[in-house]
N, C-alpha and C positions, 0 to 999 in steps of 0.2 A: 466533422467540416460537412459545408452545407451541401450537398448530391449535385446543387450543378455547377457551384464552384468545384468540387472536383471531379466532375465529369471534363469540363475545359480545363484543370491540370495536369492531367494525368493525356490531354493531348497536346500538351506542351511539348517542346524541342527539350532534352533534357538541360541542356544549358540557361535553357528561359526558365526553368521551373525556379532556380533563385532568388526569381525578382517577386513573385507570391508570395515564395516562407520569407521572405525579409521584410517585405509591406505586413504579412500578419505579424512578424518579429518586432516591430516599430509601434505594431498597436498594441502587444499584451505588453511591450516593455514599458509603455504608458499606463497602462493599468500597476502595474506589479511595483517599478520605482518611482518615486519622486524627489525633491529636496528633504524631506522628512525620512526618507531611509536612512542614511545614517545615524542619525539621533536613536532610531527606532530600534536598530541592532544594536549600537550601544548598550542603549537599556536593557535588552535580551540581553545580551551579556554582564551587565554588571548583577543581572537579578538570578545568574548562576550561583552566586554564593549566598542568597537568602538564607535566614534560616527558616524551619520547617513553621516558626509562629507568624514571620515575614509573608510566604508563602498562603498561610490561612486567613490570614489578616485579608491578604488584597486579593483573593478569592471569592471571599465572604462576598468582598466591596463590588465585585462586579458579576459575581451571581446574584443578587440583590437585585441590580439593574436590568441583567437577563430574563429574572424573573417576571418583574414587574411589566415591563415591556413587552414579554409575550403572552400574559396574560390581560392587559386590557389594552394591546395593541395589535394582536395580530389574531385576525378572523378566525383561522382553527381552534388554536387556543383557546379565545374568547366566548365563543361558542361550548367549548368542552366544558367551563368552568362553571357558566350561566346553568349549563344543562345539572351539572352537579348541583348548585345550590337549590333547583328546583326541586329535586331529591330530597333534598332538607342533609345533605353533606357541605356541613359545614370546615372540613378542612382548609388549613391554612396555604394559598398558593405560594407564600414565602418559603414554603419549607420544602426543599428539594423532595423528600422520599413521597411528598404527595403527591408529586404527579407521577400519571401512568407512563411505563417504557412506549416509546415510539418507535414504529418498526418501519422497516424500508417501505412494505406498501404502502403504510398509510402517509409516508411522503409524495409517494408517487401519485397518489387518490387525493392527499389536499393541494399539491402543486401548491399556483399563487396564494391560495389560502394560507399558509404558514409567511406569506411576506408580512410586513406591519403595514398598515393603514398610509403610514406618511411616506412609504416610498413608490416612485415611478421605475417600474422593472425595467421600460424602455431605455432607462436612463441607468439600469445596473449591466454587471457581469454576470451574464450564465455562464455557468460553469457543467459542463454535464461529465459523469463521471461514465465508465467504460462499461459500466453494467453488466459486470461478471457474473451479476445473479439473474438474469433474464433481462429486465427493462431498465435502461439508463434514467437516469435520477438528473432535474435542472437542479441547480443548484443559485440562489443569484445575491448578488456581495455588489457592495458600494465600493467603490475605489477604495476607503479608508480600510476595509476589511480583507481587499485584498493585497493591499500594501503591508498591513499589520501580520500576514501571513508568511509573504516573501522575505520580510525583514527576519522572521524568524528560523527562514529556511536558511537565510545568509548566514546568519547568525550560529544557527545548532548544526549546521550541517561544512558547511563552505569555508567557514571562518578557523572551525575546526581542525578541517583536514587540511588549511594551508592556500585554497585556494580562495576565490572571489568572483561575483560578477563577471567579473570584465576580464578573466580567464577563456581562452578557448576553449571550447566543450564540445563533449560528442553525448549522445543519448540513441539507446537503442531500445525505443519506444511501440506503440501499438497503432501509430499514423499509418497509412500507406503513401508513404511519401513518392515510391515508384509503382508502377503497376506492376500485378500479381504478375503479368504474362512475362514483363521485361526480361530479357537472359542478356544482355550485356551492361555494363556498368555506364554511369552513377548509380550506382543502389542507394543513393543516399541525396539529401540536398542541403546546400547552405546555408543558412540563416544571419544574414552578417550581421542584421538589428540585435539578437543575440548571442551573437559569438559563435552560434550552435552549430554543430554538423550532425542533423540528423539521417541518422542511419535505418534501413528498415532491418525489421526483425523476420520479413517472411522471405528474404532472399539469402539466410545465413546457409549456406551450402558449403559443401567441402570444396566446389571447383573456382568459386566467387570468394574465399577469403583473403586470398591474395590482392584482390580489388580492395577490400574493406581496407587492411592494414597500408596500402600505399596512399589510401584518403588519409587514413589517419594522418599517416606521417604529413604530407602534401599538407594537409588542413592546420597542423603544429598544434594537433589535439593534447591538452594537458592533461585533461579528466576525465572521466567514464561514468554516465548516469545509465542506469537501465534497468529490464529485468533479471533476476538472480539467473532464471535458466537459460538466455539468449547471452548473456555474458558469461557463460562457463562455457555454449556451445562454441561464442567465436577465441574463449582463449583456448579451448581443447583441440581447434582446429588450428589455432597460431603455433601450439607446442607441435603440433604432430610435423608443420614444416620446420622446426629445428629454428625458428625465432625467436625473437623479444621484440614487443613493443614499449618502452619504456615511459611511464607516464606515472603525475603527482598521488593522485589516490582514483581509486575506482568505488563507487555509492550505488550499492543495490537499492531496489525499492521494487513496490507490490507482491514482492513474491518472499519467503522465507530463504534465505542461508545457509547452505546446507557445509557443513564444514571440507566436504572434496572439491564443493565448488569454491568457497575461498582460496584453498588452497590454489587448484588451477588457475584462479583469475589474478592470485599474487604472481606466481612464478611466470603466466605470460607476460603481464604489465610489469613486473617488474615495482611493485607500488605495493602500500595498504589497502586494504578493502574494508570498506564498513558498511554495515547494512542500517537500513531509514526507516520506518514505519511510520506511515499516514495515509491519505486519501483523499479524494475531491472535497468532501463535506466540512471538512477541517475544524472537527471537533477533537481529533487526539493523533498524536503524533508524536515519534523519540526518532532518537539517533544515538549512534553507538561512537562512545568517546574510546581515544586511542587504549584505551586499559579494557575493552571487550563489554563494557556494561552500555545497556540498552537504556538512556536515559529518556524520562517522558519530558515534554514539554507544560508544564501545569499552565502555562499560560498560555495555551491554546483550548484547555478545555477541561473540565474537570470527569475523572475516568471510577468507574463503579465496575465492580467483579461480583456479578451473581450466578448463584447457584441456586438451581429450583426458583428463582426467583428472590431469592433471600441473598443478602450479603455475605460472601462467600469470608472464612477465619482468613486471615494476612497468609498472604504465600501459597493461598489454595488457588487451585482453577477453577473458572467461571467465564459464562457469556459479557463479552464488555459491552457496558452501558455507559455512556459520554454525553455530557452538557459542553456544548459549545461554547467559549466564552470571545470569540472573534468579530462573532456575525452576528450582531443585535437585529439588524432588518430582516435574516431567515433564522431565528433562534431554532436550533434543535436540542430540547430537553429532553433529558433521556436517552438517546437516541441509541436504537440498537444496531451498532454497526456492521454485524455480521460474521464479528471472530470470536473465539476462545483465549483466553491468555490469562494469565497471573502475573501479578505484581510482586517484586522484593518484599521478606518479612526481615530482611537485615538492617540493623541499626546502624552497622558503622556506617562511616563516610567513603566514597569509592575513591581511589587512589589516583582518579583524575584532578582530587580538590573539589570538584563542582557538587553543589548539593542537592543533584535537580534528583528528584524521585526516580527508581529503576523497574523497569519491565523486564522482569525474569523471560518470560517467553510467550509468546505470538504461537499457538498451537492448532491453527489454523480454522477456516471459517465454521460455525457455529455448526452447520448442515454436510460440514466434512468430515464424517464418522465413518468407521464402522461398527456394525451393529452384531451383537450379541443372539442365539436363539434363545436366553433367559433375559433377552433388555436391556445388556448392559453397553453401555456407547464408549469406545474406545477414539480418541479425539488426537492425545500426543504418541504420532505414527511414524517419528521418525528414528526412531532406535531399532525400526524393520531393516534398516539398512547401513546399521553403523559396523563399522570397520572393515564391509565388504565393497569388492571392487566395480562399482555402479556408478558409472557418469551421471545419470538420473533416469530416474522412475514415476510412473503413475498406479497407484493403487485405485481399481476402480471393483465396488462391491454389483454384480449383476445381481444378486438375490440374497436371501440367510443361509446359501447353501453354495454360494460360488463367489470368489475372488479371484479377478484379473489383474495380473501384473505386468504392465506393460515396462520394459526397461532398457537402458542402452548400457551394454556391457564394457570395462574398462579393459587394461590387461590385468590378466590373473584371473577374471573369472572363469569358475567352474563348476563342477556337478557338486562341491562343497559347498559353495555360495548358494549356489539353486536350495538347498536343501533348509540348509541356514535360512533363507527367507523365507520358507514354507512353515518349518518349525516356529520361527518366530510368531507368525499368522496365528497356528493352530494356538501359541498362549495367549495371546489376546483373546481372540472371539471363538475359540474352540475347534474341534475336526469339520473344519468345512475344506470344499476341492478348492484350489488354488493354481491356477491357469499363469504359466511364466511365457511370457512373450517377448520374445528379442526383438527389437525395431532398431530402425537407425536413427528416430527423433521422439521423442513422446509427441504426442500431439499438442498443439496451439491452441487458445479460443480463437473468435473471431478481434479477437483486441490483441493476440498476442502474445496473452499473459497462460504461462503454463498451471495446470493446478495440479498439485499432490495428490490429491485425496476427493475421487469422487463417488459418492451412493446413490445406487439406482433403486435402489429397496423401494418396494412401492410406499407411498406414504400409509397406506394404511395396514402395514404390517408393523410400522414402525411405533415404539411408547413415545408419550408427549415428551416435544422439548420443554426444557426452563422459557420459564414465561419472564 
């Protein structure tokens, strides 16, 4: 949000904040949806039952156009290939593997040089990421790309879960829709254009939860979308009040969804809870089907899993490197999204009947790991808390010898649970000092997101990450 606009918005009486929120909603709706949306949604749903051969053919055609346009009409890539030719490098730009991995830092530095020559950025939609790694990115898209992305979202989330863009919905996100110092409701704003109740994540405190419940009921909210940790906090508080708020579905995004979170959210809202994966860069996305499988969206992008810079074996973990297929005007080729994960090696079709490939796991950000003294990096840390009465927790490695764990204890947490956590950390990275710190809530980032793992070991002490 523009700082000047935000300052004016914050000074408005709460009842009037719905006006600029709704005006913004009309603007977003005009970009996201149009007369072609029903057709795009129907086509996306039809592709879900394609054979692998059909997907390969379709992706190859889209990729060929994307690579040609990037190499010839995007200044950043054109200069890159020209420099390679001057060095005597005759590698074909039509082969994806010949392109270097594109880092987030390179995208930040290149900026407009990643936009095609025939585009006018003043007439494009500028989507800014929340900047979880430090500095936000700006992604420019024409209307066709924005509508293509939201058609996929409509097909692969709302349609799967029995709702639509016309359903009344709530979101727990990172926008400051209520001044942080405000201590009286509303802690939300109603966006009539999108049928959206935007709930502040920064006011989720026990004494305010009855107000949130009242708002959900008053606005007749059908489903919720939001950060897993924020939804979990809201759900736990609702359960503590001894009430329930029935919804049709809850959809989590931006963070992993842990089993204890899913259970509490599902119980509080008496509905299914489904996880999704995606990002503002729109180069990769996935959503969970009714059978719990996380299905990739092949029409969003091509996903590579690299270990030490080389393709990882099927079913193995590595860094996710993605090539977007939706945005030909700011093409991100072999973009390192900053997450680690693994694709499913299973050959049998999913019980849901869809033939979309499956994402076995997102293991966290590539730089969110624990580092052992022998140089090993440990990324998959969910098992540290498996089966334990922990509502939420954050693992922070301060040095090679010290790990701090801030945790919110659930009923039944005792000395045995504490020792189990310490033992599991020791099994992963050796005999380091483990400090357990009970907190009322794990600290959030400025965006409202919750990082489960944070490594603060000095860069000079770390072995090199895979490239």
